[in-house]
Each structure stands twice: as structure tokens, then as C-alpha cells.
Wavefront OBJ file of the C-alpha trace (Angstrom):
o trace
v 14.668 -11.795 2.656
v 16.642 -9.150 4.566
v 14.940 -5.788 4.815
v 17.346 -3.186 3.466
v 17.542 0.344 4.809
v 17.311 1.697 1.281
v 14.286 0.176 -0.384
v 14.382 2.140 -3.639
v 16.692 4.470 -5.472
v 14.911 7.799 -5.969
v 14.680 9.241 -9.450
v 17.106 12.158 -9.428
v 17.076 12.952 -13.126
v 16.282 16.572 -13.899
v 12.854 17.289 -15.358
v 12.621 19.982 -18.006
v 9.765 22.471 -17.709
v 8.801 25.133 -20.198
v 6.925 28.080 -18.738
v 5.765 31.499 -19.822
v 6.401 34.436 -17.519
v 4.720 37.811 -17.575
v 7.117 40.415 -19.000
v 7.378 42.250 -15.664
v 8.406 39.094 -13.799
v 10.916 38.238 -16.536
v 12.493 41.700 -16.287
v 12.707 41.370 -12.505
v 14.195 37.893 -12.822
v 16.901 39.187 -15.164
v 17.625 42.033 -12.731
v 17.830 39.483 -9.895
v 20.370 37.492 -11.952
v 22.437 40.652 -12.442
v 22.322 41.448 -8.735
v 23.273 37.921 -7.698
v 26.112 37.692 -10.200
v 27.389 41.185 -9.416
v 27.258 42.213 -13.077
v 24.705 45.038 -12.936
v 24.785 46.873 -16.259
v 27.372 44.530 -17.779
v 26.583 42.150 -20.635
v 25.818 38.669 -19.356
v 24.154 35.506 -20.544
v 21.189 36.275 -18.294
v 18.886 33.701 -19.890
v 21.217 30.848 -18.996
v 21.803 32.284 -15.539
v 18.059 32.722 -15.016
v 17.470 29.102 -16.006
v 19.974 28.071 -13.318
v 18.539 30.466 -10.751
v 14.833 29.606 -11.093
v 15.099 26.052 -9.633
v 16.971 27.473 -6.635
v 14.281 30.106 -6.134
v 11.434 27.590 -6.401
v 13.197 25.198 -4.041
v 13.818 27.936 -1.492
v 10.207 29.080 -1.744
v 8.922 25.572 -1.011
v 11.425 25.098 1.845
v 10.149 28.231 3.573
v 6.424 27.691 2.947
v 5.236 26.370 6.317
v 1.809 25.275 5.078
v 3.406 23.274 2.257
v 5.958 21.676 4.590
v 3.210 20.676 7.027
v 1.154 19.046 4.262
v 4.243 17.376 2.800
v 5.245 15.981 6.178
v 1.765 14.562 6.843
v 1.639 12.999 3.365
v 5.053 11.352 3.809
v 4.008 10.055 7.242
v 0.785 8.579 5.796
v 2.697 6.942 2.940
v 5.223 5.393 5.320
v 2.562 4.102 7.715
v 0.517 2.639 4.838
v 3.539 0.772 3.502
v 4.766 -0.635 6.814
v 1.650 -2.327 8.135
v 1.144 -6.076 8.525
v 0.580 -7.890 5.279
v 2.674 -5.395 3.309
v 5.992 -7.123 3.954
v 7.492 -9.140 1.055
l 1 2 3 4 5 6 7 8 9 10 11 12 13 14 15 16 17 18 19 20 21 22 23 24 25 26 27 28 29 30 31 32 33 34 35 36 37 38 39 40 41 42 43 44 45 46 47 48 49 50 51 52 53 54 55 56 57 58 59 60 61 62 63 64 65 66 67 68 69 70 71 72 73 74 75 76 77 78 79 80 81 82 83 84 85 86 87 88 89 90
């Protein structure tokens, strides 16, 4: 069988998380939404905007965390090397 460059289609469906935030962090998050949207002091659907902003913030945090990226890279390398050795081919 021909070995394809894409061996699997990654699961890209969103995953819903429900979390509780301390009140101070929630207030700061809503302020951050106002600052990003340029609507400081104006009525806005901040809860919806915050829900859209949080995944971006978490993603950016993980992208810039060097220790996490190092561990992630070594884990991916180990996974690839474990799956490409002799005897693992179809």
C-alpha cells in the first residue's frame, strides 16, 4: 500500500469547556474585551465577546510559553519516532 503524506485527519471540532473564574479575573476579562473592541463604557455583549476572546488568550499563552513548547516538541518527536520504526509499517 502507498504511504500517504497525510495519515489521519485531525479532529478539529471545537470542545466546549465550562469554567469558573474568580470575580476579579472576570472583571478584568470584561475590561479586556472592552479595550480590545474599543467600546469602553459603552453597552456591549461582553459575555459573548469574552467567550470568543478566551480561546485566543489561552492559545497565545501556550504559544509563548517556552517550557511548554519544549515539552510539546519533545513529545511530538517521541511519538513520531515510535510510530515510524521497523515493524510498525502496515
